[in-house]
C-alpha positions as CSV (number, residue, x, y, z in Angstrom):
1,M,3.5,-6.1,-7.0
2,K,7.2,-6.4,-6.0
3,N,7.6,-2.6,-5.6
4,L,4.7,-2.5,-3.2
5,P,6.8,-2.2,0.0
6,Y,8.8,0.7,-1.5
7,A,5.7,2.5,-2.6
8,W,4.3,2.2,1.0
9,L,7.6,3.3,2.4
10,G,7.3,6.5,0.4
11,V,3.8,7.1,1.6
12,L,4.9,6.4,5.2
13,T,7.8,8.9,5.0
14,I,5.4,11.6,3.8
15,A,2.8,10.6,6.4
16,I,5.2,10.8,9.3
17,A,7.5,13.6,8.4
18,F,5.2,16.5,9.0
19,L,5.2,19.4,11.4
20,F,3.2,19.5,14.6
21,Y,3.0,22.8,16.5
22,Q,1.0,23.7,19.5
23,N,1.4,26.5,22.1
24,S,-0.1,24.7,25.1
25,D,2.2,23.8,28.0
26,S,0.3,20.6,28.9
27,A,2.4,17.8,30.4
28,S,3.6,15.2,28.0
29,A,2.3,11.6,28.1
30,G,1.9,8.6,25.9
31,L,4.6,8.7,23.2
32,G,7.7,8.9,25.4
33,A,10.9,10.8,25.5
34,S,11.6,13.9,23.3
35,T,14.5,16.1,22.7
36,A,14.9,19.8,22.2
37,A,16.6,21.8,19.4
38,D,16.4,25.5,20.1
39,G,13.6,24.8,22.6
40,R,11.6,22.7,20.1
41,R,10.3,19.3,21.1
42,I,11.2,16.6,18.5
43,V,10.7,12.9,18.2
44,F,11.0,10.4,15.3
45,V,9.4,7.3,14.0
46,N,11.3,4.6,12.1
47,S,9.3,4.2,8.9
48,D,10.9,0.8,8.1
49,S,9.9,-0.7,11.5
50,L,6.4,0.8,11.2
51,L,5.9,-0.9,7.8
52,T,7.2,-4.2,9.2
53,N,5.0,-4.1,12.4
54,Y,1.8,-2.2,11.5
55,Q,-0.8,-4.9,11.1
56,F,-2.9,-2.8,8.8
57,Y,0.0,-2.6,6.3
58,K,0.7,-6.4,6.7
59,D,-2.9,-7.2,6.0
60,A,-3.1,-4.8,3.1
61,Q,0.1,-6.2,1.6
62,K,-1.2,-9.8,1.8
63,E,-4.5,-8.7,0.3
64,F,-2.9,-7.2,-2.7
65,E,-0.5,-10.1,-3.2
66,N,-3.5,-12.4,-3.2
67,K,-5.4,-10.1,-5.6
68,G,-2.3,-9.8,-7.9
69,Y,-1.9,-13.6,-7.9
70,R,-5.6,-14.2,-8.7
71,L,-5.4,-11.6,-11.6
72,Q,-2.3,-13.4,-13.0
73,V,-4.1,-16.8,-12.9
74,D,-7.2,-15.3,-14.5
75,L,-5.2,-13.6,-17.3
76,G,-3.1,-16.8,-17.7
77,Q,-6.2,-18.9,-18.2
78,K,-7.7,-16.5,-20.7
79,E,-4.4,-16.4,-22.6
80,Q,-4.2,-20.2,-22.7
81,S,-7.8,-20.4,-24.0
82,L,-6.9,-18.0,-26.8
83,Q,-3.8,-20.0,-27.6
84,A,-5.9,-23.2,-27.7
85,E,-8.3,-21.6,-30.1
86,L,-5.4,-20.5,-32.3
87,Q,-4.0,-24.0,-32.4
88,A,-7.4,-25.5,-33.2
89,I,-7.7,-23.1,-36.2
90,Q,-4.1,-23.9,-37.3
91,Q,-4.9,-27.7,-37.3
92,R,-8.0,-27.1,-39.4
93,A,-6.4,-24.5,-41.7
94,S,-5.9,-26.9,-44.6
95,A,-9.6,-27.7,-44.7
96,M,-10.7,-24.1,-44.4
97,T,-11.5,-21.6,-47.2
98,Q,-9.6,-18.3,-47.5
99,A,-12.7,-16.5,-46.3
100,E,-13.0,-18.7,-43.3
101,L,-9.3,-18.2,-42.5
102,Q,-9.7,-14.5,-42.7
103,A,-12.7,-14.5,-40.5
104,A,-11.0,-16.7,-37.9
105,D,-7.9,-14.4,-38.0
106,M,-10.1,-11.3,-37.4
107,T,-11.9,-13.1,-34.6
108,L,-8.6,-14.0,-32.9
109,K,-7.2,-10.5,-33.3
110,K,-10.4,-9.1,-31.8
111,K,-10.3,-11.5,-28.8
112,G,-6.6,-10.7,-28.4
113,A,-7.3,-6.9,-28.3
114,E,-10.2,-7.6,-25.8
115,L,-7.9,-9.6,-23.6
116,Q,-5.3,-6.8,-23.6
117,Q,-7.9,-4.3,-22.8
118,Y,-9.3,-6.5,-20.0
119,S,-5.8,-6.9,-18.6
120,Q,-5.1,-3.2,-18.6
121,Q,-8.5,-2.5,-17.0
122,K,-8.0,-5.0,-14.2
123,Q,-4.5,-3.7,-13.5
124,A,-5.7,-0.1,-13.4
125,E,-8.5,-1.2,-11.0
126,L,-5.9,-2.9,-8.8
127,G,-3.7,0.2,-8.9
128,Q,-6.7,2.4,-7.9
129,E,-7.4,0.1,-4.9
130,Q,-3.7,0.3,-3.9
131,A,-3.9,4.1,-4.1
132,K,-6.9,4.1,-1.8
133,K,-5.2,1.8,0.6
134,N,-2.1,4.1,0.6
135,E,-4.3,7.0,1.4
136,E,-6.0,5.1,4.2
137,L,-2.6,4.1,5.6
138,Y,-1.5,7.8,5.5
139,N,-4.7,8.9,7.2
140,N,-4.5,6.3,9.9
141,I,-0.9,7.3,10.8
142,R,-1.5,11.0,10.5
143,D,-4.7,10.9,12.5
144,Y,-3.3,8.7,15.2
145,I,-0.2,10.9,15.6
146,A,-2.2,14.1,15.6
147,K,-4.6,12.7,18.2
148,T,-1.7,11.4,20.4
149,N,0.1,14.7,20.0
150,K,-2.7,16.6,21.7
151,A,-1.2,15.4,25.0
152,N,2.5,15.4,24.0
153,K,2.7,18.8,22.2
154,Y,5.6,17.7,20.0
155,E,6.4,20.3,17.4
156,F,8.0,17.8,15.0
157,V,7.4,14.1,14.5
158,L,9.9,13.0,11.9
159,G,10.0,9.9,9.7
160,Y,13.4,8.1,9.7
161,S,14.4,5.4,7.2
162,K,17.7,3.6,6.9
163,V,17.1,3.2,3.1
164,G,16.8,6.9,2.4
165,G,15.1,10.1,3.3
166,G,16.1,13.5,4.6
167,I,17.2,12.4,8.1
168,L,20.8,11.2,8.2
169,F,21.0,10.4,11.9
170,A,18.4,9.8,14.6
171,D,19.1,9.5,18.3
172,A,17.5,6.3,19.7
173,S,16.5,8.1,22.9
174,V,13.8,10.0,20.9
175,D,12.5,7.0,19.0
176,V,8.8,6.6,19.6
177,T,8.3,4.0,16.9
178,N,7.2,1.2,19.2
179,K,4.6,3.3,21.0
180,I,3.2,4.5,17.7
181,I,3.1,0.9,16.4
182,E,1.5,-0.3,19.6
183,G,-1.2,2.4,19.5
184,L,-1.9,2.0,15.7
185,N,-2.2,-1.8,16.1
186,K,-4.6,-1.4,19.0
187,E,-6.8,0.9,17.1
188,Y,-6.7,-1.3,14.0
189,A,-7.6,-4.4,16.0
190,A,-10.6,-2.5,17.5
191,T,-11.6,-1.4,14.0
192,K,-11.4,-5.0,12.7
193,G,-13.5,-6.2,15.7
194,D,-16.1,-3.6,14.9
195,K,-16.3,-4.7,11.2
196,K,-16.8,-8.3,12.3
197,E,-19.7,-7.3,14.6
198,D,-21.4,-5.3,11.8
199,K,-21.5,-8.4,9.5
C-alpha cells in the first residue's frame, strides 16, 4: 500500500507523455500558453501536482488505504483465532491421545494453508482492483486531454515530474497543469453527482 503513489505516478507519466498531432489551424483556447520547437506546439503537465490535486486520485487512494486496512484487520483476526486454537490444543495436549494430537495437528496445518490461500486471494483481488483504477485514471486523463486538445491543437502534451522521467527541464510558461486539474476535477465532480442521482 505504501508504494501506491509511486505506482500511480508511473501511470500518470505514461498517461500524459503522449503525442497529439492535428493539422487544423483552429485558434487555441482552454489550456493556456504553448511554446514552439521547430514550429511544433508543446505544453506540459506536472505529474506530481496532478496526483496531489486530482480528486479522483485522492478518493481512489483513500479507498484503497481503507480496503488495505480492513484486509489487514480481517487477516489479523483470522490469524489470532488460529493461534488461540493452537494454544487450546497445547493446553490439552497432555490429556490427548497420539491419534488426537496428529488429527489436531493436521487440522491446524490445513487451516493455516487455507488462511494463507485466503490472504493471497484477497491481496490479488485488491491488486486487480488497483489495476482497474489505474486504467480508469489513465483513461480519464487521456480522454480529457484529447477532448480539450481538439480546440488547442497541441502536438505534444508532456508529463513532467521532479522525481524522475525523461524531461529534465520544463519552462513554467508552458505549464498547463492547473487548467488540466481544474477541468478533470470539474468532470469528476459531475460524474460523482450523476452516480449519487442514480442511486
